[in-house]
C-alpha positions in Angstrom: -21.7 21.5 18.4 -23.0 19.4 21.3 -25.4 16.4 20.9 -28.2 18.4 22.4 -27.8 21.3 19.9 -27.4 18.8 17.0 -30.5 17.0 18.1 -32.5 20.3 18.2 -31.3 21.3 14.7 -32.1 17.8 13.3 -35.5 17.8 15.0 -36.5 21.2 13.6 -35.1 20.5 10.2 -32.4 23.2 10.3 -29.9 20.4 9.7 -30.6 17.1 8.0 -28.8 13.9 6.9 -30.1 12.1 3.8 -30.7 8.6 5.2 -33.5 7.7 2.8 -31.8 9.1 -0.3 -28.7 7.0 0.3 -30.6 3.9 1.0 -28.9 1.9 -1.7 -25.6 2.4 0.1 -27.1 1.3 3.4 -28.8 -1.7 1.8 -25.5 -2.7 0.2 -23.7 -2.5 3.6 -26.4 -4.5 5.3 -26.5 -7.2 2.5 -22.7 -7.5 2.7 -22.7 -8.0 6.5 -25.5 -10.5 6.2 -23.7 -12.4 3.5 -20.4 -12.5 5.4 -22.3 -13.7 8.5 -24.1 -16.4 6.5 -20.7 -17.6 5.3 -19.4 -17.7 8.8 -22.4 -19.7 9.9 -21.6 -22.2 7.2 -17.9 -22.3 8.0 -16.6 -22.5 10.7 -20.3 -22.6 11.9 -21.7 -22.2 15.3 -20.3 -24.0 18.3 -23.2 -25.4 20.4 -22.9 -26.1 24.1 -23.8 -29.4 25.7 -27.2 -28.0 26.5 -28.0 -28.4 22.8 -25.9 -31.3 21.7 -25.7 -33.3 24.8 -22.5 -34.6 26.4 -20.3 -34.3 29.5 -18.5 -31.2 30.8 -15.7 -31.0 33.3 -14.3 -27.9 34.9 -10.9 -28.1 36.7 -10.1 -25.1 38.9 -6.6 -24.0 39.7 -4.9 -25.0 36.5 -4.7 -24.1 32.8 -2.8 -27.2 31.5 -4.8 -28.3 28.4 -2.4 -31.0 27.3 -2.7 -32.8 30.6 -6.5 -32.6 30.3 -6.4 -34.2 26.9 -4.1 -37.0 28.2 -6.6 -37.7 31.0 -9.5 -38.0 28.5 -7.4 -40.3 26.3 -6.6 -42.6 29.3 -10.3 -43.1 30.1 -12.1 -42.8 26.8 -9.4 -43.1 24.1 -11.9 -42.9 21.1 -13.2 -39.5 22.2 -11.9 -36.2 20.8 -12.6 -33.7 23.6 -13.0 -29.9 23.4 -10.6 -28.4 25.8 -10.6 -24.6 26.6 -9.5 -22.4 29.4 -11.6 -19.8 31.3 -9.6 -17.7 33.8 -7.7 -20.1 36.0 -9.7 -23.2 35.1 -9.7 -25.8 32.3 -13.0 -26.8 30.7 -13.3 -30.2 29.1 -16.3 -31.2 26.9 -16.8 -34.8 25.7 -19.6 -36.9 24.2 -22.1 -38.5 26.6 -20.4 -40.8 29.1 -21.6 -43.5 31.5 -21.7 -42.9 35.2 -18.6 -45.0 35.6 -16.7 -43.1 33.0 -17.7 -39.8 34.6 -16.2 -40.9 37.9 -13.1 -42.4 36.3 -12.5 -39.2 34.3 -12.9 -36.9 37.3 -10.3 -38.9 39.1 -7.9 -39.0 36.1 -8.3 -35.2 35.6 -7.4 -34.6 39.2 -4.4 -36.8 39.0 -3.0 -35.6 35.7 -3.5 -32.0 36.4 -2.3 -32.3 40.0 -5.3 -30.7 41.7 -7.6 -31.8 44.6 -10.5 -33.9 43.4 -12.8 -31.3 44.9 -11.6 -28.9 42.3 -13.1 -31.0 39.5 -16.8 -30.6 38.8 -18.8 -32.3 36.1 -22.2 -32.2 34.5 -23.8 -34.5 31.9 -26.7 -34.0 29.6 -28.3 -36.6 27.4 -28.9 -36.1 23.6 -32.7 -36.2 24.0 -32.6 -33.4 26.5 -30.4 -31.4 24.2 -32.8 -31.9 21.3 -35.7 -30.8 23.5 -33.8 -27.6 24.4 -33.1 -26.9 20.7 -36.7 -27.4 19.7 -37.9 -25.0 22.5 -35.4 -22.4 21.5 -36.6 -22.5 17.8 -40.2 -22.5 19.0 -39.6 -19.4 21.1 -38.0 -17.6 18.3 -40.8 -18.4 15.8 -43.5 -17.4 18.3 -41.7 -14.1 19.0 -41.5 -13.3 15.3 -45.2 -14.2 14.7 -46.3 -12.0 17.7 -44.1 -9.2 16.5 -45.7 -9.3 13.0 -49.2 -9.2 14.3 -48.6 -6.4 16.8 -46.7 -4.3 14.3 -49.4 -4.7 11.6 -52.2 -4.0 14.1 -50.5 -1.0 15.8 -49.4 0.8 12.7 -52.3 -0.5 10.5 -49.8 -1.4 7.8 -48.3 -4.7 6.8 -45.3 -2.8 5.2 -44.1 -1.7 8.6 -44.4 -5.2 10.0 -42.4 -6.5 6.9 -39.7 -3.9 7.3 -39.4 -4.6 11.0 -39.0 -8.4 10.4 -36.3 -7.7 7.8 -34.4 -5.6 10.3 -34.8 -8.3 13.0 -33.5 -10.9 10.6 -30.5 -8.6 9.8 -29.7 -8.3 13.5 -30.1 -12.0 14.3 -27.9 -13.2 11.4 -25.1 -10.8 12.0 -25.1 -11.5 15.8 -25.0 -15.2 15.1 -22.2 -14.6 12.5 -20.1 -12.9 15.1 -20.7 -15.8 17.5 -19.4 -18.2 14.8 -16.4 -15.9 14.1 -15.2 -15.7 17.7 -16.0 -19.3 18.5 -18.2 -18.6 21.5 -20.6 -21.5 22.4 -24.3 -21.1 21.8 -25.9 -21.8 25.2 -29.4 -21.1 26.6 -28.0 -17.8 27.9 -27.1 -17.0 24.2 -30.6 -17.7 23.1 -31.9 -15.3 25.9 -29.5 -12.7 24.6 -30.7 -13.2 21.0 -34.4 -12.7 22.1 -33.4 -9.7 24.2 -31.6 -7.9 21.3 -34.6 -8.6 19.0 -36.8 -6.9 21.6 -34.4 -4.0 21.9 -34.1 -3.6 18.1 -37.9 -3.7 17.8 -38.3 -1.0 20.4 -35.9 1.3 18.6 -37.7 0.6 15.3 -41.1 1.3 16.8 -39.9 4.7 18.1 -38.7 5.6 14.6 -41.8 4.2 12.9 -44.1 6.1 15.2 -42.5 9.4 14.1 -42.6 8.2 10.5 -46.4 7.7 10.8 -46.9 11.1 12.4 -44.8 12.9 9.7 -46.3 11.1 6.7 -49.9 11.6 7.9 -49.1 15.3 8.1 -47.6 15.2 4.6 -50.7 13.5 3.2 -52.7 16.5 4.5 -50.4 19.4 3.7 -48.9 17.9 0.5 -45.7 19.8 1.2 -43.1 17.0 1.2 -42.8 13.6 -0.4 -43.3 10.4 1.6 -39.6 9.7 1.5 -38.8 13.2 2.7 -41.3 12.9 5.6 -39.8 9.6 6.6 -36.3 10.9 6.4 -37.2 13.8 8.6 -38.5 11.3 11.1 -35.2 9.5 11.2 -33.4 12.8 11.7 -35.8 13.7 14.6 -35.0 10.4 16.4 -31.4 9.6 15.4 -29.8 11.4 18.3 -32.1 9.8 20.8 -31.4 6.3 19.3 -27.6 6.9 19.5 -27.7 8.2 23.1 -30.0 5.3 24.2 -27.7 2.7 22.5 -24.5 4.2 24.0 -26.0 4.2 27.5 -27.2 0.6 27.1 -23.9 -0.6 25.7 -21.8 0.8 28.5 -22.9 -1.8 31.2 -22.9 -4.6 28.7 -19.4 -3.7 27.6 -18.3 -3.8 31.2 -19.8 -7.3 31.6 -18.2 -8.5 28.4 -14.7 -7.0 28.6 -14.1 -6.6 32.3 -16.2 -9.5 33.6 -14.9 -12.0 31.0 -11.4 -10.8 30.0 -10.2 -9.3 33.3 -12.1 -11.2 36.0 -12.4 -14.5 34.1 -16.2 -14.8 34.6 -16.7 -16.8 31.4 -20.3 -17.7 32.2 -21.2 -14.0 31.5 -19.8 -13.8 28.0 -22.5 -15.8 26.2 -25.3 -13.4 26.9 -23.1 -10.2 27.0 -21.6 -10.8 23.5 -25.1 -11.3 22.1 -26.3 -8.2 23.8 -23.3 -6.1 22.8 -23.3 -7.0 19.1 -27.1 -7.1 18.9 -27.7 -3.7 20.4 -25.0 -2.2 18.1 -26.4 -3.8 15.0 -30.0 -3.2 16.1 -29.4 0.6 16.3 -27.9 0.5 12.8 -30.8 -1.5 11.3 -33.5 0.8 12.9 -32.0 3.8 11.3 -30.4 2.6 8.1 -32.5 -0.5 7.1 -36.0 -0.5 8.5 -37.2 3.0 7.6 -35.5 3.2 4.1 -37.0 -0.2 3.4 -40.4 1.0 4.5 -40.1 3.9 2.0 -39.3 1.4 -0.8 -42.3 -0.8 0.1 -44.8 2.0 0.5 -43.5 3.8 -2.6 -45.5 1.3 -4.7 -48.8 2.4 -3.3 -51.0 4.6 -5.4 -51.6 7.3 -2.8 -47.9 7.6 -2.1 -47.2 8.0 -5.8 -49.9 10.6 -6.0 -48.4 12.5 -3.0 -44.9 12.5 -4.5 -46.3 13.7 -7.8 -48.3 16.5 -6.2 -45.2 17.6 -4.2 -43.0 17.7 -7.2 -45.6 19.6 -9.3 -46.1 22.1 -6.5 -49.8 21.2 -6.1 -51.4 22.3 -2.8 -54.9 21.3 -1.8 -57.5 24.1 -1.5 -59.0 22.2 1.4 -57.1 19.8 3.6 -57.7 16.2 2.7 -58.0 13.6 5.4 -55.0 11.2 5.6 -55.8 7.6 5.2 
């Protein structure tokens, strides 16, 4: 059976997966992933780039000799413990903030120890105050994003429960993506923050598509009294799941090319910060839109009197003589 045929069967209700009925399983999986990610964020924790912590960074092209790079740092600033990594055919050295004289001396020492032309050594330096300013702006951007999302979702859907379910799904996506960053040891840079905000927008878009169908189906259920709120919401997921999967796969293909081909094969390490955030975030965001947001919405709205009344009428087989208006 092709995806198009499966999509048609799910949309019409000929076939159906019980997403809402198995919500305890999905919540358990989501909670486990968030817990593991939280542990990873505690230890080993995130590795922040110099844009956030301040410091000096040197890139030496044409060599991958990390030991020689450490010897060069020890010769100029012996009390510093540098972070030395490789990216393609280059060595990257990160230290604490250095004076102008120390920067010049270390550039020369790196060129000599590594046996390269001084022109192959580039450096940049960021003060701690600038790094703190970048951190504050990144946090502010995230908080403003979440506040705007809450307001827009509550106004658009006329229900705080949908805004709450969306925020939980976004928190789920953000924590897991950050946990993967901590696991692989990638540095958090401004590009990473852009990636985080991008995936939150992508996840929100996917959630809105599902919620829009949920609203349509549940409004009809309140009028016709022919299915419970949970059944109507579950049908909405089935109607949109193939579209969500197809959209996610198409979006992941170019991101995967950037991450795996651009970084691993071509050595373009500057691309991996944002591409890793996008790859993990899109994947996790598709999961949360289907398996977390809507089932959680059913739980939250299940406490409302009108939803309890609808479910009771459906189970009792009660049908209205005259259609009642949905609230």
